[in-house]
C-alpha positions in Angstrom: 28.4 1.7 16.9 27.0 -1.7 17.7 27.0 -4.1 20.8 29.0 -7.9 19.6 29.2 -10.3 23.1 32.4 -11.1 24.7 33.2 -13.0 27.2 34.9 -12.5 30.3 38.3 -14.1 31.2 41.8 -13.8 32.2 41.7 -10.9 34.6 38.4 -9.5 33.9 37.0 -12.5 35.1 39.1 -12.7 37.9 38.4 -9.2 38.3 34.7 -10.6 38.8 35.1 -13.2 40.5 36.9 -11.1 43.3 33.9 -8.5 43.2 31.0 -11.2 43.9 33.1 -12.9 47.0 33.7 -9.6 48.3 30.2 -8.5 47.9 28.7 -10.9 49.6 30.9 -11.6 52.3 30.3 -7.8 52.8 26.4 -8.4 52.5 26.7 -10.9 55.4 29.1 -9.7 57.9 29.1 -5.9 57.2 32.5 -5.3 56.1 34.9 -6.7 53.2 38.7 -7.8 53.4 40.9 -4.7 53.0 42.3 -6.1 49.9 41.3 -9.1 48.3 42.9 -11.2 45.0 41.6 -14.5 42.8 43.2 -16.5 40.2 41.5 -19.3 38.5 43.7 -22.1 36.5 42.1 -25.2 34.9 39.3 -26.3 36.8 39.9 -24.5 39.8 39.2 -20.7 41.4 41.3 -19.4 44.1 40.2 -15.7 46.2 42.2 -14.6 48.7 41.0 -11.9 51.0 43.5 -10.6 53.3 42.1 -8.0 56.8 39.1 -10.2 56.8 38.7 -10.5 60.7 36.2 -7.7 62.5 37.5 -5.7 65.2 35.5 -8.7 67.8 37.4 -11.4 66.3 40.6 -8.9 66.7 39.9 -8.9 70.2 39.4 -12.7 70.7 42.0 -13.4 68.8 44.2 -11.4 71.1 43.0 -12.8 73.9 43.8 -16.5 73.1 40.4 -17.3 71.8 42.1 -17.7 68.0 40.0 -21.4 67.7 37.0 -19.4 68.8 38.0 -16.9 66.1 38.3 -19.9 63.5 35.5 -21.7 64.4 33.1 -18.7 63.7 34.6 -18.1 60.7 33.9 -21.4 59.6 30.1 -21.0 60.5 30.1 -17.5 58.6 31.5 -19.3 55.7 29.1 -22.5 55.8 26.6 -19.9 55.4 27.5 -18.0 52.2 28.7 -21.1 50.7 25.4 -21.2 48.7 25.5 -17.6 47.6 29.2 -18.4 46.8 28.4 -21.1 44.6 26.2 -19.3 42.7 28.5 -16.9 41.9 31.3 -19.0 41.0 28.9 -21.0 38.9 27.0 -17.9 36.9 30.5 -16.0 35.8 32.1 -19.2 34.8 29.5 -21.0 33.3 30.8 -24.2 35.3 29.2 -26.3 38.2 31.0 -26.1 41.6 31.3 -30.0 42.7 33.7 -28.9 45.7 34.1 -25.5 47.9 37.3 -25.5 50.2 37.5 -22.5 52.7 39.8 -21.6 55.3 41.5 -18.7 57.7 44.2 -18.0 59.4 44.6 -15.6 62.0 47.9 -14.1 62.3 48.5 -13.1 59.4 44.8 -12.2 58.7 44.0 -14.1 55.6 41.3 -15.7 54.4 40.9 -18.0 51.6 37.5 -19.4 49.4 38.9 -22.5 47.0 36.5 -23.5 44.4 36.6 -26.6 42.6 34.9 -26.5 39.0 33.6 -29.4 36.7 35.9 -28.0 33.6 37.9 -24.7 33.2 35.9 -21.6 33.2 33.7 -21.2 29.8 33.6 -17.3 31.0 30.1 -14.9 31.0 28.8 -13.5 28.0 28.4 -9.5 28.5 27.9 -6.9 26.2 30.9 -4.5 24.9 30.9 -2.0 22.2 32.8 -2.3 19.5 33.6 0.1 16.7 32.7 -1.0 13.2 34.7 1.5 11.5 37.9 0.7 12.5 
């Protein structure tokens, strides 16, 4: 068996992007979302995350302080932006030219949108290939 270089594309790329974004969020905030998914089309990458709020944020939101939660989430995203951008660039082989982040309190949903300088090139990785086949 030999190792041939391959490229992450389609669902494999989406899964790797999701894993990277969720990992960064978990590292910064101490927990990740309940569920997350990523899709890409041409030069746009979008990660949707559900169940992102902490217990403290949920308490604030339930006491009519949704704006405070939204503002705090915006600060978190600005803090994580450089790491998000680096991960997206490494996995897609493209430069992120714009990052747009948003949160909704009810339902508890966050989105991370990345505009790239072109369609993803994918990231090379090693895949075992059975030459006898």
